[in-house]
N, C-alpha and C positions, 0 to 999 in steps of 0.2 A: 490289151488283149491274146487270151491261149488258145494258140494253137493244139488243134485235136490231135493225138498220140494216131497214126495212120492203124486203120485195121490189121490185125495179122492176115498173114494166107496161108491155107492148108493141104495136104496132100493126106489124098484120102487113096486106097486102097478099096474097090467090094470084089466082091463074090457074085459069079456069075454064072450063068446057063450054063453045064459040060463041067463045073468048077475053076472056071477061068476068073484068073486078078482082075479087072480091070485099075488103071494107073491112074488119076488126073489129077488138076488145082483148084482153086477154088476160095474165096471168101465166106462162103456160108455150105457146112457139108448137109447139112439139113436141107435144104432149097436144091444143091443141085444133084443128090441123092430126088428128090421126087423128079426132080427137069429128066432121068435118066431112067427111072422107072413107070412115068408117061409119055416114054419113047420119044423125047424132045430133047435126048440127052445124044451123045457123040454117037456113031455111027456103030463102034463094034456095041455099046451097050442099048442098041437097036438089034441088033443080029443077037443077040447076048446078052435077057435081061437079068441085070442084080436081083439079087434076092439080100444083101446085106451090106450095109457098111465092114471092114474086118480092122479099119485102121485108118487113122487122123494123127498127122503129126502137125505142129503151129509155126509158125515161121513169120518173120519181124518182116518180110517182103516180099513181091511175083517174085523178082529174082531168086532168089535164098528158092523160097520155093520151086521154080523152075529148074531150078537145078540139082535139086532134090529129087525130081521127079524125073529126070533124065536120067541119073542114078540110078533110081531104083529100076527106069523100065529097060535099064542092062541089065539086071539079074534074071535068072531062069525063076522059074516059077515055083522048082522047092525053096532055094534064097526068098524069094518075098514069100514063102510059108513061114519059114525061118523065121525070118525079122518080124511077122506078125507075132509068132509064137515065140520071142525074144530070146530065140537059139543061135540065131547068125544076126550077127555086128557088122550094118552098112555105116564107116567113117561117115560123119558128116562135122567133123572138126575139123574144116576149111570154111563152114558154116560160121560166120563169126556175126553176121547177126540172125540168129535164134532166136525167136521169141519169147519161143519156151522150153527154156533147156531139158526141164524132166520129159517133153515129151521125145526128145531124141536120142536114138539107140547108140551112144559116144562110146561111153564105156561101161556102165550099169543099164543094159532098157527099161526102159520103166514106161511103156508103150496105152495108148489108148483103143481096147479092144473091146469094143460093146459087145454084150452076148446075143444082142435080138437086133433084127434090123429096125433102122430107123426110120420113123415112121411123120 
């Protein structure tokens, strides 16, 4: 009997109305973005509708994604923009269970930042 590997969790940042940035976690970024756009997401995104996904980072489990989400939510808006641009490094080195280290901005950022909205 083979045990399936758990699905990774994603931390994502959305660009919302008024230039605001929303941070959340999910197992499916595209589906969650669609829910936000449809007005079925967080209260924040109902008030400030999202226009695109700015960044998504992959983590091995919900716990690691939640800790990263908390850490990102402590950043200022300019620090979040720097993280997206790759000019600000957020230390995730204590997250020993990152699913995909290529998306973790620890030493040299390599971030997924789509140019167009997720549809």
